[in-house]
C-alpha positions in Angstrom: 0.0 0.0 0.0 1.2 3.5 -0.8 2.6 5.8 1.8 1.8 9.5 1.6 4.8 11.6 2.6 4.6 15.3 3.3 7.3 17.7 1.9 7.6 20.9 3.8 9.2 24.2 2.8 12.9 23.6 3.6 15.3 26.0 5.3 16.6 28.0 2.4 19.6 29.3 4.4 21.0 32.8 5.0 18.5 33.4 7.8 15.4 33.3 5.6 12.2 32.4 7.4 9.6 32.6 4.6 9.2 32.4 0.9 6.4 33.3 -1.6 5.1 30.8 -4.1 5.8 32.2 -7.6 5.0 29.2 -9.8 4.0 25.6 -9.3 6.0 23.3 -11.6 3.8 20.2 -11.0 0.1 19.5 -10.7 -1.8 17.1 -8.5 -1.6 13.7 -10.1 1.7 14.3 -11.7 4.5 11.7 -11.3 7.7 13.3 -9.9 11.2 11.9 -9.7 13.5 12.2 -6.7 15.0 15.7 -6.6 12.8 17.0 -9.3 12.0 20.8 -8.9 8.3 21.1 -7.9 7.9 24.8 -7.1 9.6 28.1 -7.8 9.6 30.4 -4.7 10.8 33.9 -4.2 12.7 34.7 -1.0 14.0 38.0 0.2 17.2 37.3 -1.7 16.5 35.3 -4.8 14.2 33.2 -6.9 14.8 29.5 -6.1 13.5 26.2 -7.6 12.8 23.8 -4.7 13.3 20.1 -5.5 11.3 17.4 -3.8 13.3 14.7 -2.1 10.6 12.1 -2.7 9.6 10.2 -5.9 6.0 9.3 -6.5 2.6 10.8 -7.3 1.7 14.3 -6.2 -1.5 14.0 -4.1 -1.9 17.6 -2.8 -0.5 21.0 -3.1 -0.6 23.6 -0.2 -0.8 27.3 -1.2 -1.7 29.1 -4.4 0.7 31.1 -6.4 1.4 34.4 -4.6 0.9 32.8 -1.2 3.7 33.4 1.4 4.6 30.4 3.5 6.9 30.2 6.5 9.8 27.7 6.6 8.4 24.3 7.8 4.9 24.8 6.3 3.6 22.0 4.1 4.3 22.4 0.4 2.9 19.2 -1.1 2.3 15.5 -0.4 3.6 12.6 -2.5 2.3 9.0 -2.6 5.4 6.7 -2.7 5.8 2.9 -2.7 3.2 0.2 -3.5 2.8 -1.9 -6.6 -0.6 -3.7 -6.2 -3.9 -2.3 -7.2 -7.3 -2.8 -5.6 -5.9 -3.6 -2.1 -7.9 -3.0 1.1 -5.9 0.0 1.9 -8.2 2.4 0.0 -10.3 3.1 -3.1 -9.2 1.9 -6.5 -8.2 5.4 -7.4 -5.7 5.6 -4.6 -4.2 2.2 -5.6 -3.9 3.4 -9.2 -2.1 6.5 -7.9 0.2 4.3 -5.9 0.9 2.1 -8.9 1.8 5.1 -10.9 4.2 6.1 -8.1 6.0 2.8 -8.6 7.0 4.0 -12.1 8.8 6.9 -10.4 11.3 4.6 -8.8 9.7 2.4 -6.1 11.2 -1.1 -6.0 9.3 -4.3 -6.1 10.5 -5.2 -2.6 9.1 -2.0 -1.3 5.8 -2.6 -3.1 5.5 -6.0 -1.4 6.2 -4.5 2.0 3.5 -2.0 1.4 1.0 -4.7 0.4 1.8 -6.8 3.4 1.2 -3.8 5.7 4.3 -4.4 7.7 5.3 -1.9 10.3 8.4 -0.9 8.3 6.5 0.1 5.2 6.8 3.8 5.8 10.5 3.6 6.5 11.1 1.4 3.5 9.2 3.7 1.2 11.1 6.7 2.6 14.5 5.1 2.3 13.9 4.1 -1.4 12.0 7.2 -2.5 13.9 9.9 -0.5 17.2 11.4 -1.6 18.0 13.2 1.7 18.5 16.4 -0.3 16.7 19.6 0.5 18.0 22.1 -2.1 20.1 20.6 -4.9 23.2 22.7 -5.4 22.9 24.5 -2.0 25.3 22.4 0.0 22.8 19.6 0.9 24.0 16.3 2.2 23.7 12.9 0.6 20.9 10.4 1.2 19.7 10.4 4.8 19.8 7.3 7.0 16.6 5.3 7.4 14.4 6.8 10.1 11.4 5.5 12.0 8.2 7.4 11.1 5.3 7.7 13.6 2.0 6.8 12.0 -0.9 9.2 12.6 -4.6 8.2 12.7 -6.1 11.5 11.7 -6.9 12.0 8.0 -4.6 14.4 6.0 -6.2 17.7 5.1 -5.2 18.9 1.6 -5.7 22.1 -0.3 -8.8 22.6 -2.6 -6.6 21.5 -5.5 -6.2 17.9 -4.1 -7.0 15.1 -6.5 -8.5 11.6 -5.9 -8.0 10.1 -2.4 -5.0 8.0 -1.7 -4.0 5.2 0.7 -3.8 6.0 4.4 -1.3 8.7 5.0 1.7 8.6 7.4 1.8 12.4 7.8 -1.0 14.7 9.0 -1.5 18.4 8.2 -3.9 19.9 10.8 -6.3 22.6 9.8 -8.2 24.9 12.3 -11.2 23.0 13.6 -14.7 24.4 13.4 -16.4 25.3 16.6 -16.5 28.1 19.1 -15.1 31.3 17.4 -11.5 31.9 18.6 -11.2 28.5 20.1 -9.0 25.8 18.4 -10.0 22.1 18.8 -7.7 19.1 18.4 -4.0 19.4 17.6 -2.8 22.9 17.4 -1.7 24.2 13.9 1.7 25.4 15.1 5.0 24.5 13.4 7.6 26.9 14.9 8.9 26.0 18.3 9.6 29.8 18.8 5.9 30.5 18.5 5.1 27.9 21.2 7.9 29.2 23.4 6.7 32.8 23.1 3.1 31.8 24.0 4.3 29.7 26.9 6.5 32.5 28.3 3.6 35.0 28.0 1.0 32.7 29.4 -1.1 32.7 26.3 -3.3 29.8 25.4 -2.7 29.0 21.7 -6.2 27.4 21.5 -7.6 30.9 21.7 -5.5 32.2 18.8 -6.8 32.2 15.3 -4.0 31.5 12.8 -3.6 33.7 9.7 -1.2 31.4 7.9 -1.9 28.7 5.3 -4.5 26.2 6.5 -4.9 28.2 9.8 -1.2 28.0 10.7 -0.5 30.1 13.8 2.4 32.5 13.1 4.5 34.6 15.4 2.6 37.7 14.2 -0.7 36.1 15.4 0.7 35.5 18.9 2.1 39.0 19.1 -1.3 40.4 18.0 -3.1 38.3 20.6 -0.7 39.5 23.3 -1.1 43.1 22.2 -4.9 42.8 22.3 -4.9 41.2 25.7 -2.6 44.0 27.1 -4.7 46.8 25.6 -7.0 48.6 28.1 -10.7 48.1 27.8 -12.4 50.7 25.6 -14.2 53.4 27.4 -17.9 53.7 26.4 -18.4 56.9 24.5 -20.5 59.6 26.2 -21.2 61.5 23.0 -21.9 60.5 19.4 -18.8 59.6 17.5 -17.6 62.4 15.2 -17.7 61.8 11.5 -14.4 60.5 10.1 -12.0 63.2 8.9 -10.9 63.5 5.3 -7.5 62.0 6.3 -9.0 58.9 7.8 -11.3 58.5 4.9 -8.4 58.7 2.5 -6.5 56.2 4.6 -9.4 53.7 4.3 -9.3 53.8 0.5 -5.5 54.0 0.2 -3.6 51.2 -1.6 -1.7 49.0 0.8 1.4 47.2 -0.4 2.9 44.4 1.7 6.5 44.8 2.7 7.7 41.4 1.8 10.1 39.7 -0.6 12.9 41.9 -1.8 11.2 45.1 -0.8 10.7 43.8 2.8 14.3 42.6 3.0 15.6 46.0 1.8 13.3 47.8 4.4 14.6 45.5 7.2 18.2 45.9 6.3 18.2 49.6 5.8 16.3 50.1 9.1 18.8 48.0 10.9 21.6 50.0 9.4 20.2 53.3 10.5 19.4 51.9 14.0 22.8 50.2 14.7 25.4 52.1 12.7 26.5 55.6 13.7 27.3 56.7 10.2 28.7 59.9 8.8 29.1 61.1 5.3 31.7 63.2 3.5 31.9 64.1 -0.2 34.2 65.8 -2.8 34.0 66.9 -6.4 36.6 65.3 -8.7 37.7 66.0 -12.3 37.0 62.7 -14.1 38.3 63.9 -17.5 41.5 61.9 -17.4 39.8 58.8 -16.1 37.4 58.8 -19.1 40.3 59.4 -21.5 42.3 56.5 -20.0 39.2 54.2 -20.4 38.8 55.3 -24.0 42.5 54.6 -24.7 42.3 51.1 -23.1 39.2 50.2 -25.2 40.8 51.5 -28.4 43.8 49.3 -27.8 41.7 46.2 -28.6 40.5 43.3 -26.5 37.5 43.2 -24.2 35.9 46.5 -23.4 36.5 47.9 -20.0 33.6 49.4 -18.1 33.8 52.6 -16.0 32.4 50.7 -13.1 35.3 48.2 -13.3 37.8 51.1 -13.1 36.0 52.6 -10.1 36.1 49.2 -8.5 39.9 48.9 -9.1 40.3 52.3 -7.4 38.2 51.2 -4.5 40.2 48.0 -3.9 43.4 50.0 -4.0 42.1 52.5 -1.6 40.9 49.8 0.8 44.4 48.2 0.7 45.7 51.6 2.0 42.9 52.0 4.5 42.0 48.5 5.7 39.9 49.9 8.6 37.1 50.4 6.1 37.0 46.8 4.9 35.7 45.5 8.2 32.6 44.9 10.3 31.7 45.4 13.9 31.0 42.4 16.2 28.7 44.1 18.7 28.4 41.1 21.0 32.2 40.9 21.4 32.7 44.7 21.1 35.4 44.1 18.5 36.2 45.5 15.0 36.8 42.6 12.6 39.1 43.6 9.7 38.5 41.3 6.8 41.3 39.9 4.7 39.6 40.0 1.3 37.5 42.6 -0.5 34.2 41.2 -1.7 32.7 44.2 -3.5 29.0 44.7 -3.7 27.4 47.0 -6.2 23.8 48.4 -6.1 21.7 47.2 -9.0 18.1 48.4 -9.6 15.8 45.7 -11.0 12.1 45.1 -11.5 12.0 43.2 -8.2 13.7 46.1 -6.4 17.1 47.0 -5.3 19.6 44.2 -5.0 23.3 44.2 -4.2 25.2 41.4 -6.0 28.7 40.7 -4.7 32.0 40.3 -6.8 34.2 37.9 -4.9 37.8 38.7 -4.3 37.5 41.9 -6.2 41.0 43.0 -5.1 42.6 40.2 -7.0 40.8 40.8 -10.3 41.9 42.7 -13.3 39.8 45.4 -15.0 38.8 42.9 -17.6 37.8 40.3 -15.0 35.8 42.9 -13.1 34.0 44.1 -16.2 33.0 40.5 -17.1 31.8 39.7 -13.6 29.8 43.0 -13.3 28.1 42.1 -16.6 27.3 38.6 -15.5 25.8 39.6 -12.2 23.9 42.5 -13.7 22.2 40.3 -16.3 21.4 37.7 -13.6 19.8 40.4 -11.5 17.7 41.5 -14.4 16.6 38.0 -15.1 15.9 37.3 -11.4 18.3 34.3 -11.3 20.8 35.5 -8.7 21.4 32.9 -6.0 21.7 33.6 -2.3 25.5 33.2 -2.7 25.6 36.0 -5.3 23.9 38.3 -2.8 25.7 37.7 0.4 29.2 38.1 1.9 30.0 41.6 0.7 32.5 43.6 2.7 32.3 47.0 0.9 29.7 48.5 -1.5 30.0 50.7 -4.6 26.9 52.6 -5.4 26.7 54.2 -8.9 23.6 56.3 -8.5 24.7 58.6 -11.3 22.8 56.3 -13.7 19.6 57.9 -12.3 20.8 61.3 -13.4 21.6 62.7 -9.9 24.8 64.3 -8.7 25.0 63.4 -5.0 23.5 61.3 -2.2 24.1 60.2 1.4 24.1 56.4 1.0 22.9 54.1 3.8 25.6 51.6 4.7 24.8 48.0 3.6 24.7 46.3 7.1 26.9 44.7 8.4 29.6 46.4 6.2 31.4 49.5 7.4 31.4 51.9 4.4 29.9 52.6 1.0 31.2 54.8 -1.8 28.6 56.7 -3.9 29.3 58.0 -7.4 27.1 60.6 -9.0 26.7 61.4 -12.7 29.7 62.7 -14.7 28.8 66.0 -16.5 30.6 68.9 -18.1 31.2 71.7 -15.6 33.4 74.8 -15.3 36.7 73.8 -13.6 40.0 75.4 -12.9 42.5 73.2 -14.7 46.3 74.0 -14.7 45.5 77.6 -13.6 42.9 78.3 -16.2 39.1 78.0 -16.3 38.0 75.1 -18.5 35.1 72.8 -19.1 35.9 69.5 -17.6 34.0 66.2 -16.8 33.2 66.5 -13.1 31.8 63.9 -10.7 30.7 64.1 -7.1 31.9 61.3 -4.8 30.2 60.7 -1.5 31.5 58.4 1.2 29.4 57.1 4.1 31.3 55.2 6.9 30.7 53.6 10.2 32.2 56.0 12.8 33.0 53.2 15.1 35.7 51.7 12.8 37.5 54.9 12.1 37.5 58.7 12.6 37.1 61.4 10.0 40.8 61.6 9.2 40.8 58.0 7.9 37.5 58.5 6.0 38.8 61.7 4.5 42.1 60.0 3.5 40.2 57.2 1.8 38.0 59.6 -0.2 40.9 61.9 -1.1 42.9 58.9 -2.5 39.9 57.8 -4.5 39.5 61.3 -5.9 43.2 61.6 -6.8 42.9 58.3 -8.7 39.9 59.6 -10.6 41.7 62.8 -11.5 45.0 61.1 -12.2 44.7 57.4 -13.0 48.5 57.1 -13.1 48.3 57.1 -9.3 47.3 53.5 -9.5 50.7 52.6 -11.0 52.3 53.4 -7.7 53.1 50.6 -5.3 50.3 50.1 -2.9 
């Protein structure tokens, strides 16, 4: 007899706690192979195809496209194992589904075990139809050791998209029970142990909490809302008729509300944390970029791959960080230590349809201008296509922000937490400039530099920015020994 295994949204790494379903890659009734991608999800960092570690027949999907699920919430169920049809384990439709599942990789031995109904059927099905992988290509381990599974007696609750019934399930998904409003009956729909711990510490009965997650799942926000409601003072009965709503409140009632989630939510959280934790300061300077542009033109005219202006600015930044290593660091607040980092992993701000992302060029200090140009191009295209991986978006030590592409001259950048500094580059435009004692029209750019005042003082920050400006004005400065 077939065993129905539940596949939950795995931990996607990098501290991510939820993901939004973008596109289902399988339908109920489809046969899936082990490690076949079944759903495409969008996290706060990237779009990821999630493979299912089971092989068999999809019996249910949980969540429609556009639904946001927490890590650990059910994604789908798969019927695995079993080779016989028309057994006493369930309707013929279920046995047919189990037989189809055999074609996805169940062995004859496992099918026999399922038919006999032995106590090790679930474990046998899992060991033969389970790869042990969670996300292929994201550092997952090999096949997991055989585990004992606890059989449940309650029926599985599937989404409205579920197909024909299958054989008795080994895994149960609990939905909120009907009954007294605000009162949960039966097993509580709680996945996160943090939610249980928070409720226990605050003395809150989770049976009185109505979950807002998929299938009535109780989330941390539900518990916090219940605690806030319980702590709020009882409303005072009005002695006079309530005044008519003001124009402002009426406008607020009809205003469009956009959830802060996905990339937009991640950006909001990170920038808010930066402003809260980092005592930043900004300094800026105008620089004559005429010679830098001329040097780039000469390099490109010499043949070979074209060199981008961003690559030259990146080279200048890495040279400056070699002179001022204080700025390629982070602050360990728990240990009260400044951690100077040995390599420069250079992030650069890129605006996409999904929002602002900061891809990271690894070991930028060891790359040539040609290598930097190629890597910037690769990461920019991946950002536009939405195919950046979490590894492409994490681990930066310093950020270069070229906001001049938006047609603005200056800015006060917010540091990309937990880094210690960011260089901003405005647009390069013709301006009157005193050159060699005479007034001339030169290509001028404004450079702004925001730094964490905990890692250095203004003298170091000013020295860094002045060195960058000198290299922009006289690229030959880069030929000196660093």
